[in-house]
N, C-alpha and C positions, 0 to 999 in steps of 0.2 A: 503493498499498501504507500503512495506516493503523498506526503505531507504538505502543505501546501503553506510556507511561512508567510504571512503579513506582518512587518512590523507595527508596531499597539498601535503607533499614531496613525498607522494606515485603515487602522482599524476601526480607531475611534472615528475618524473620519466617515469612514464607509457608514458606521452606524447611525450617525448625525443625519450624514444625505440619504440613508436610507428611510429615516425618521421624517424626513424633512419633504421627501418624494414621496410620504404612503399617508404622510399625515394631510397633506394638500389636497390629495387625492379623495384621502377618508373625508374631511370638514366638506368638502365639496358633495358628495357624496351620499353625509346623513346628516341629520338635523343636530344642533350644538347639544341638546341633553342626550343623545343618544349613545350611547355605549357599544364599540362591534368585538361583537364577542370570540375570541377566537379559539378555533375550536380543538377537543385534545386528539386528531386524527392523527400525531406523529407519534412512533415507538419512543422514549425519553435517551435510550439509547442511541436510536439512527439520528435525535438532534445535535444530541451531543457530542458523535462522531462528524457532524456537518461545521458543530462548534472548532472542531478541531483543524480542519481544515481550512477555516479561515484565520484561526489564529491560535495556536496551541495554549495561550493567557487566557484565553475565553473560555474554552474548553477546563482548564483548573481552576478558574473564578467559581464558574459555573458547579461545580462540583463541590466544593468548598460553601457556597453557598445552602448548594441543597441537603449538605451535611449539616450545614446551621440550623436548617430550615425543620427538617427533622428531628434533632436534640432540641429544640425551644417548642418547637410548636406538635411534636407526638406523632404527625405523619410527614409522609411523602409530600414532597412536592410536585403536581402535576404536569406534565409536558405542558401545559396552555397556558398555566399558572406562569413558569419559565420564558416560555416565549412571550408572556405579558411584559417579563420584569426586565426584558431586554429590548422590550421594542416602545414600551407606552414611553412616552413623550422624548426624554432625555434616557430614558430608563431609570429601573431601581437603584434610588445612588446608590444604597448599600451593595450592589451587586455592581455596579459598575467599578467601586471602588476593591471589591474583593479581584475583578478582573486588572484591576491596577496593580493590587499586591502580588498578585500572583505572576504576574511577568516583572514584578522588581523583585520576587523571590523574598518579600516580607511578613515574613511564616508569625511576627508578632500582632503584626498590623491586620493579618487576616483573622486571630486571633480571635482581638478585640472586635476588629467586623463583626465578625459570627458572633458576637453578644447583642448584635443592633437588629440585628436580623429581625424582622415582623413577621407575625403570624396574621394579620389583619392588611392586608394589600391599602385598604382605604388610610392605614394608620400611618401609612409612609408618607403620604404624600401632604 
């Protein structure tokens, strides 16, 4: 299996541009108060595999986020919830910080961020 390595800055720019592009389309297609549901149609392992291809740090950060969520919330995070955490607005700030900490190999920061993972997505915003 060939892994594509993209610098973290390029990955962050991709996420921002993707969010802007899809946000504009979504804003035109949906009423302002309507939430666009994300289907849980992809197995979590497949989604994590795609993250690995985009940027290994995104996979590692997502894995740390999943583990912290399981420990704090007592249940596994669903694929749709992880996808939403990655793509809503600028992304869940804790998840984005965990991706950055994974990229920089900051284990202590990852541990501290794990304590900030919210069980209720509304409490993050």
